[in-house]
N, C-alpha and C positions, 0 to 999 in steps of 0.2 A: 325629690318637687319631681312634681310632672309636666312635662314639657314637648310643646309642638311642635315642628314644624308644617310648614304652611312653605311648602317651594309653587313659584310658577312662574310665567309671562309679563304676568300683571300689567298686562297691555289691551288695553288701561286698567288697575282696580275700579272694585266698583260694587255695587252693592251685596250682590250674592257673594264674593269672595272676607266682606266684612261678618254675613249673614255664618258662612259654615263657620268664621272662627270662633266667631262670638256662643253658638250653638255649639262646637265641641268644648266652653273652654266650660258651656255652665254646665252640662252632663252632665260629664266626667273628672269635672275643680278639674281644671290645667292650673298652671300655678301663671305660666305666660306661654302665649303662642306669637313663634317666630318667624315673622313674614320673612319668605328672605327671596326678592328676585333674581332669576336665572339670567346668568349668563347671553348664552345660548343651546337652544336645545333640541338633540339631537333628531328629536322629526320634524321640528319646524323651522328651524332655521333662524337665518336672522329675523325678528324683531322687529314689527311698527315703527317702534320708540327706541330711543338709544340708551340703554343701563342708567345714567346716570339720571334720566331723566323719569326712566319705570320708581328710582326705587326713591324721588323729589317726591310723587305723586302715592308713592304708598305712603309715607314717612305726614303727607295731605288726611288720607283717609284713613286712619287711624290715629288725629294726632286726640280726637276725646272715650280712649280704646286704654286704659292704663297699663293695665297685662299684655298687648299685643303693642313691640317691637317691630321695626327694623333689623333683620339680620341680611349681611358682608355676605356670610355665606353661601353661598354662592355665588358669587360673581364670579366675572369673563378669566379665567384661566389663562394663565403666563403663556403655556405650553402651547395655545391656538384649537386645543382641542374641544369638546365642546360638551357640557357639565351634564355628569353623569351621578344619577340621585343616589347611588347605591355608593356613591364614591363621597358628597356631599356628606349625606348621615353620618359613614366614619367619621372622618371631618371631624362632623357634629359632634359627635359620642367623645372623644377624646378630650372637646372639652365642655364637660359633664362630670360629673362626678358618676362616680359603680353606681351608689343605689337610685340615681334619678332615674327616670322613666321618660325614655323621648314617645313621640306618635307624631307620627307623619300623618298630614290631612291632603284629601284632593277629593274632587266629586267624585261620582260617580264614573260620567263618562268618563275621567283619564284612567280610574280605575281598570275598567272594561278594554284599558290596552297594554298591563301592565303587563302579561308572557310578550311582547314584542317589545318591556322596556329590558336596559344591557343590563344582565345579567341579576338579569330578572328571579332568580328563586335565591339568592342570594339578599338581594333585596327584601322579600320579604316577609322572614326569620330577624332582619338587623333592625328590627324597632318594630311598632304597635303600632296599624292602622286606622286609620280614622276618618269612612266614607260618605260623604254626604250622597244620598240618594231626594228623589222627588217621590214627595206620596205616587204606592201603588211597583214600585220599583220590583225586580222582576229577583228575589235569591239567589235562583238555580244561574242566574246570569256571573254568580260572582265567584260561584265553579266553574261554571265553563273558561272565565279567566286565568283565570291559574292560570303556568303552566306547569307538566306535567309531573315536574319531579319534586309537587307542594301540591300536601291534599289539607282535607278539612279533619278538623279534629275537636271529640265533644269536648264543650267550655257552656261555664254556668248561660242562665238564661238575657243575666243582665237584668237592669235598673228601668221601668219609668222612661222611656225618651231615649233605650239604645237597641240595637241589639248585639252578640255579643258570636265570631264568629273564631275559632280557631284553626291554628297555619299551622303545619309541618312540613320541614322537611328533611328528605331525605339521611341528613349524615343528622338529624334527632334536633337540631336549630328549634325550635316553634315562638313565636307570640299568638298576637291575643290582634282580632279584626270590628270593632266596632262600626257599625252599622249604623249615620239618622239617618231612618227613613223619611223623612217626613220638612223637607225641604222648603217651600213651594215659588226661592225663587230661579224660576232659569232663565237665566242672561246667560246673552252669547257675547266674550267679548269682541269678535267677528264685528257684527251684528253695529254693536258698541261705537266700534269706529265708524264703522258706514252711518249712523246714527251722525256723530258729529260731522262726518265729510260733508252731509247734508244739510248740516245747520237745525233737527234736528238734538230735543232734550235724550237726555239719557241719564238711563240710571246709572249715574255715578257721586261723586258726594261734591258742593259746586264750591269746592275751594281745587277738586280735579278740575272740576272742569277752569275752573277759569286759571289755573297753570298750564293745563294742552290749549288752550282761548292764546292766553299770555305767548307760553313759547310756539307754536302754532305747527301742533305735532297734529296729524292726522289728516294731514285739508294732503286735496291731489295735488301733483306732486307741479301740471300747468299754472295753480293755485299757491304754490311757495312761490313765500319770497323768495325772492334770487337774491 
């Protein structure tokens, strides 16, 4: 099987997340995409909404997507440590068959910070990557984002709808990066939360919007019910 892993805060899940997952499934023929809200991201710290609420919102956002499912593989750790993606990927791999192929999905903005991630060299060759970018994305930024011990390798040209870039570590391990160069969704979760606080419409599923209203999420502290 070809399995996609899509981690992140999903705080809240929005149309951009669904567009990336759907495009990856269609162009790379993924059998399923596991969408995994993270317990605690090392860079961001505490998320605005509790983990349980973010899981519930993801379930609502993907209700009409039969090949997408919620995964709890990145749930809060019992030891209180942040959730590092390399640990999550290795844990997920142990649940798959040896011949299954794993693809880590993320947006271009996230990938451009990959060199700062925990054990980024190991992570980049632990699975394949699928990166969604907006039209006009500069490919040179991909090379600049890589840690020193990971280099670009010659690869096949890919198929219509994506580009393929080979990645190789110093230990000889290698993987592929699939770049989806034409995702037009330019959505910021931070801006969505600001819109919701202001009572404005946001690019999220109506069921997610209803859940947010019902549970009083993303409201200013002075407006939150006591």
